[in-house]
Structure formats: C-alpha cells, structure tokens
Biotite code that builds the C-alpha atoms (Angstrom):
import biotite.structure as struc

atoms = struc.array([
    struc.Atom([21.402, 51.471, -76.804], chain_id="A", res_id=1, res_name="MET", atom_name="CA", element="C"),
    struc.Atom([22.746, 52.335, -73.364], chain_id="A", res_id=2, res_name="ASP", atom_name="CA", element="C"),
    struc.Atom([26.533, 51.576, -73.357], chain_id="A", res_id=3, res_name="PRO", atom_name="CA", element="C"),
    struc.Atom([26.201, 49.376, -70.260], chain_id="A", res_id=4, res_name="VAL", atom_name="CA", element="C"),
    struc.Atom([23.454, 47.337, -71.888], chain_id="A", res_id=5, res_name="LEU", atom_name="CA", element="C"),
    struc.Atom([25.518, 47.024, -75.062], chain_id="A", res_id=6, res_name="GLN", atom_name="CA", element="C"),
    struc.Atom([28.378, 45.479, -73.067], chain_id="A", res_id=7, res_name="LYS", atom_name="CA", element="C"),
    struc.Atom([25.983, 43.123, -71.314], chain_id="A", res_id=8, res_name="VAL", atom_name="CA", element="C"),
    struc.Atom([24.278, 42.056, -74.554], chain_id="A", res_id=9, res_name="VAL", atom_name="CA", element="C"),
    struc.Atom([27.661, 41.335, -76.161], chain_id="A", res_id=10, res_name="GLU", atom_name="CA", element="C"),
    struc.Atom([28.812, 39.328, -73.137], chain_id="A", res_id=11, res_name="LYS", atom_name="CA", element="C"),
    struc.Atom([25.584, 37.327, -73.000], chain_id="A", res_id=12, res_name="MET", atom_name="CA", element="C"),
    struc.Atom([25.574, 36.602, -76.735], chain_id="A", res_id=13, res_name="ALA", atom_name="CA", element="C"),
    struc.Atom([29.132, 35.278, -76.528], chain_id="A", res_id=14, res_name="SER", atom_name="CA", element="C"),
    struc.Atom([28.042, 32.801, -73.824], chain_id="A", res_id=15, res_name="ARG", atom_name="CA", element="C"),
    struc.Atom([24.984, 31.369, -75.618], chain_id="A", res_id=16, res_name="GLN", atom_name="CA", element="C"),
    struc.Atom([26.652, 29.482, -78.450], chain_id="A", res_id=17, res_name="GLU", atom_name="CA", element="C"),
    struc.Atom([24.325, 26.754, -79.759], chain_id="A", res_id=18, res_name="GLY", atom_name="CA", element="C"),
    struc.Atom([21.510, 27.717, -77.403], chain_id="A", res_id=19, res_name="ARG", atom_name="CA", element="C"),
    struc.Atom([18.227, 29.461, -78.118], chain_id="A", res_id=20, res_name="ARG", atom_name="CA", element="C"),
    struc.Atom([17.823, 32.426, -75.815], chain_id="A", res_id=21, res_name="TYR", atom_name="CA", element="C"),
    struc.Atom([16.077, 35.723, -75.167], chain_id="A", res_id=22, res_name="ARG", atom_name="CA", element="C"),
    struc.Atom([17.573, 38.431, -72.976], chain_id="A", res_id=23, res_name="LEU", atom_name="CA", element="C"),
    struc.Atom([15.315, 41.018, -71.345], chain_id="A", res_id=24, res_name="TYR", atom_name="CA", element="C"),
    struc.Atom([15.707, 44.187, -69.327], chain_id="A", res_id=25, res_name="LEU", atom_name="CA", element="C"),
    struc.Atom([13.012, 44.577, -66.674], chain_id="A", res_id=26, res_name="PHE", atom_name="CA", element="C"),
    struc.Atom([12.368, 46.553, -63.526], chain_id="A", res_id=27, res_name="GLY", atom_name="CA", element="C"),
    struc.Atom([12.896, 50.276, -63.047], chain_id="A", res_id=28, res_name="SER", atom_name="CA", element="C"),
    struc.Atom([15.169, 50.738, -66.069], chain_id="A", res_id=29, res_name="ARG", atom_name="CA", element="C"),
    struc.Atom([12.669, 49.072, -68.404], chain_id="A", res_id=30, res_name="ALA", atom_name="CA", element="C"),
    struc.Atom([9.851, 51.175, -66.972], chain_id="A", res_id=31, res_name="LEU", atom_name="CA", element="C"),
    struc.Atom([11.801, 54.447, -67.182], chain_id="A", res_id=32, res_name="GLY", atom_name="CA", element="C"),
    struc.Atom([11.649, 54.893, -63.402], chain_id="A", res_id=33, res_name="GLU", atom_name="CA", element="C"),
    struc.Atom([15.360, 54.493, -62.686], chain_id="A", res_id=34, res_name="HIS", atom_name="CA", element="C"),
    struc.Atom([17.959, 56.805, -61.219], chain_id="A", res_id=35, res_name="THR", atom_name="CA", element="C"),
    struc.Atom([21.584, 56.955, -62.436], chain_id="A", res_id=36, res_name="PRO", atom_name="CA", element="C"),
    struc.Atom([22.556, 54.565, -59.625], chain_id="A", res_id=37, res_name="ARG", atom_name="CA", element="C"),
    struc.Atom([19.779, 52.029, -60.243], chain_id="A", res_id=38, res_name="SER", atom_name="CA", element="C"),
    struc.Atom([20.854, 48.486, -60.970], chain_id="A", res_id=39, res_name="ASP", atom_name="CA", element="C"),
    struc.Atom([20.172, 46.635, -64.196], chain_id="A", res_id=40, res_name="TYR", atom_name="CA", element="C"),
    struc.Atom([17.640, 43.834, -63.808], chain_id="A", res_id=41, res_name="ASP", atom_name="CA", element="C"),
    struc.Atom([18.130, 41.268, -66.553], chain_id="A", res_id=42, res_name="LEU", atom_name="CA", element="C"),
    struc.Atom([16.315, 38.052, -67.275], chain_id="A", res_id=43, res_name="ALA", atom_name="CA", element="C"),
    struc.Atom([17.302, 35.309, -69.657], chain_id="A", res_id=44, res_name="ILE", atom_name="CA", element="C"),
    struc.Atom([15.189, 32.526, -71.066], chain_id="A", res_id=45, res_name="TRP", atom_name="CA", element="C"),
    struc.Atom([17.376, 29.818, -72.563], chain_id="A", res_id=46, res_name="ALA", atom_name="CA", element="C"),
    struc.Atom([16.726, 26.455, -74.169], chain_id="A", res_id=47, res_name="GLU", atom_name="CA", element="C"),
    struc.Atom([18.156, 24.323, -72.784], chain_id="A", res_id=48, res_name="PRO", atom_name="CA", element="C"),
    struc.Atom([17.982, 26.279, -69.515], chain_id="A", res_id=49, res_name="PRO", atom_name="CA", element="C"),
    struc.Atom([21.208, 27.533, -67.993], chain_id="A", res_id=50, res_name="LEU", atom_name="CA", element="C"),
    struc.Atom([22.445, 25.290, -65.221], chain_id="A", res_id=51, res_name="ASP", atom_name="CA", element="C"),
    struc.Atom([23.467, 26.801, -61.898], chain_id="A", res_id=52, res_name="LEU", atom_name="CA", element="C"),
    struc.Atom([27.202, 26.603, -62.642], chain_id="A", res_id=53, res_name="ALA", atom_name="CA", element="C"),
    struc.Atom([26.854, 28.406, -65.987], chain_id="A", res_id=54, res_name="THR", atom_name="CA", element="C"),
    struc.Atom([24.548, 31.024, -64.495], chain_id="A", res_id=55, res_name="LEU", atom_name="CA", element="C"),
    struc.Atom([27.056, 31.640, -61.686], chain_id="A", res_id=56, res_name="SER", atom_name="CA", element="C"),
    struc.Atom([29.914, 32.014, -64.188], chain_id="A", res_id=57, res_name="GLN", atom_name="CA", element="C"),
    struc.Atom([27.932, 34.514, -66.243], chain_id="A", res_id=58, res_name="ILE", atom_name="CA", element="C"),
    struc.Atom([27.035, 36.492, -63.120], chain_id="A", res_id=59, res_name="ARG", atom_name="CA", element="C"),
    struc.Atom([30.719, 36.651, -62.172], chain_id="A", res_id=60, res_name="GLU", atom_name="CA", element="C"),
    struc.Atom([31.637, 37.850, -65.667], chain_id="A", res_id=61, res_name="GLU", atom_name="CA", element="C"),
    struc.Atom([28.963, 40.549, -65.487], chain_id="A", res_id=62, res_name="LEU", atom_name="CA", element="C"),
    struc.Atom([30.347, 41.696, -62.127], chain_id="A", res_id=63, res_name="GLU", atom_name="CA", element="C"),
    struc.Atom([33.768, 42.113, -63.767], chain_id="A", res_id=64, res_name="GLU", atom_name="CA", element="C"),
    struc.Atom([32.476, 44.501, -66.436], chain_id="A", res_id=65, res_name="LEU", atom_name="CA", element="C"),
    struc.Atom([33.893, 48.032, -65.989], chain_id="A", res_id=66, res_name="PRO", atom_name="CA", element="C"),
    struc.Atom([30.595, 49.591, -64.912], chain_id="A", res_id=67, res_name="ILE", atom_name="CA", element="C"),
    struc.Atom([29.436, 51.243, -61.707], chain_id="A", res_id=68, res_name="LEU", atom_name="CA", element="C"),
    struc.Atom([25.933, 49.816, -61.484], chain_id="A", res_id=69, res_name="GLN", atom_name="CA", element="C"),
    struc.Atom([25.081, 46.336, -60.306], chain_id="A", res_id=70, res_name="ARG", atom_name="CA", element="C"),
    struc.Atom([23.764, 43.862, -62.894], chain_id="A", res_id=71, res_name="VAL", atom_name="CA", element="C"),
    struc.Atom([21.305, 41.258, -61.606], chain_id="A", res_id=72, res_name="ASP", atom_name="CA", element="C"),
    struc.Atom([20.519, 38.220, -63.763], chain_id="A", res_id=73, res_name="LEU", atom_name="CA", element="C"),
    struc.Atom([17.721, 35.689, -63.350], chain_id="A", res_id=74, res_name="VAL", atom_name="CA", element="C"),
    struc.Atom([17.051, 32.550, -65.421], chain_id="A", res_id=75, res_name="GLU", atom_name="CA", element="C"),
    struc.Atom([13.354, 32.600, -66.361], chain_id="A", res_id=76, res_name="LEU", atom_name="CA", element="C"),
    struc.Atom([13.111, 28.816, -66.666], chain_id="A", res_id=77, res_name="SER", atom_name="CA", element="C"),
    struc.Atom([13.370, 28.739, -62.878], chain_id="A", res_id=78, res_name="TRP", atom_name="CA", element="C"),
    struc.Atom([10.803, 31.503, -62.321], chain_id="A", res_id=79, res_name="ALA", atom_name="CA", element="C"),
    struc.Atom([7.665, 30.911, -64.448], chain_id="A", res_id=80, res_name="PRO", atom_name="CA", element="C"),
    struc.Atom([5.634, 33.604, -62.659], chain_id="A", res_id=81, res_name="GLY", atom_name="CA", element="C"),
    struc.Atom([8.337, 36.181, -63.285], chain_id="A", res_id=82, res_name="LEU", atom_name="CA", element="C"),
    struc.Atom([8.642, 35.051, -66.908], chain_id="A", res_id=83, res_name="ARG", atom_name="CA", element="C"),
    struc.Atom([5.091, 36.198, -67.676], chain_id="A", res_id=84, res_name="GLU", atom_name="CA", element="C"),
    struc.Atom([5.733, 39.614, -66.135], chain_id="A", res_id=85, res_name="LYS", atom_name="CA", element="C"),
    struc.Atom([9.098, 40.054, -67.879], chain_id="A", res_id=86, res_name="VAL", atom_name="CA", element="C"),
    struc.Atom([7.698, 39.067, -71.273], chain_id="A", res_id=87, res_name="GLU", atom_name="CA", element="C"),
    struc.Atom([4.796, 41.486, -70.766], chain_id="A", res_id=88, res_name="ARG", atom_name="CA", element="C"),
    struc.Atom([6.630, 44.483, -69.256], chain_id="A", res_id=89, res_name="GLU", atom_name="CA", element="C"),
    struc.Atom([10.291, 43.951, -70.113], chain_id="A", res_id=90, res_name="GLY", atom_name="CA", element="C"),
    struc.Atom([12.355, 45.103, -73.073], chain_id="A", res_id=91, res_name="ILE", atom_name="CA", element="C"),
    struc.Atom([13.821, 42.429, -75.333], chain_id="A", res_id=92, res_name="LEU", atom_name="CA", element="C"),
    struc.Atom([17.539, 43.213, -75.643], chain_id="A", res_id=93, res_name="LEU", atom_name="CA", element="C"),
    struc.Atom([18.661, 40.291, -77.719], chain_id="A", res_id=94, res_name="GLY", atom_name="CA", element="C"),
    struc.Atom([17.866, 36.809, -78.884], chain_id="A", res_id=95, res_name="GLU", atom_name="CA", element="C"),
    struc.Atom([19.559, 34.085, -80.776], chain_id="A", res_id=96, res_name="GLY", atom_name="CA", element="C"),
    struc.Atom([19.853, 30.434, -81.581], chain_id="A", res_id=97, res_name="GLY", atom_name="CA", element="C"),
    struc.Atom([17.880, 28.251, -83.899], chain_id="A", res_id=98, res_name="GLU", atom_name="CA", element="C"),
    struc.Atom([14.091, 28.245, -83.772], chain_id="A", res_id=99, res_name="ALA", atom_name="CA", element="C"),
])
C-alpha cells in the first residue's frame, strides 16, 4: 500500500473505536489517473455517522500528517449520491466495527 495511504488508514482506524466504518479512496488516485502532486480523495461511511465536530478534528489530524499532498475527506452519510459512485468506483482501504 502507498505509504501515505497507510498513514491515513492507521489514523482513521484509531479514530473509529466502537463504530462501524468503511474507508475508501476515490477520484484520480483510485482511477490511476493521478500525478505525483494529486491530492488524496477519501470517503468514509460510518455508523453512527461522524458528526461535524469529529469530522473537523479528523481533517485537522490528516492535515498534520508529514505528507506533501492534500488529503480531502468526505462523510458519505451526508452525500448519498456520492456514496453510490464511491462504492462503485472507489477502492476500499479499510473497514471495521461490528456488523
């Protein structure tokens, strides 16, 4: 796995204690159309959904990672149209929690 994605997956897993979740990579990096400077488009589906404060904290933590590329994160519970596209075209990076 890409070292940047490994750091992101570890960070996200540490923040999802007791929550079911799936973390996806989508966009140009998932489609193999990226350049070295392309950002990382990530989407998370969580149950219960992440609230705005938690999502903001996670985004801040991702910005603090020692990487050069930007990491964008969207919560799929708030974007049902995007969820279908991400589940169809994205790459599942990690999941956890009880079924």
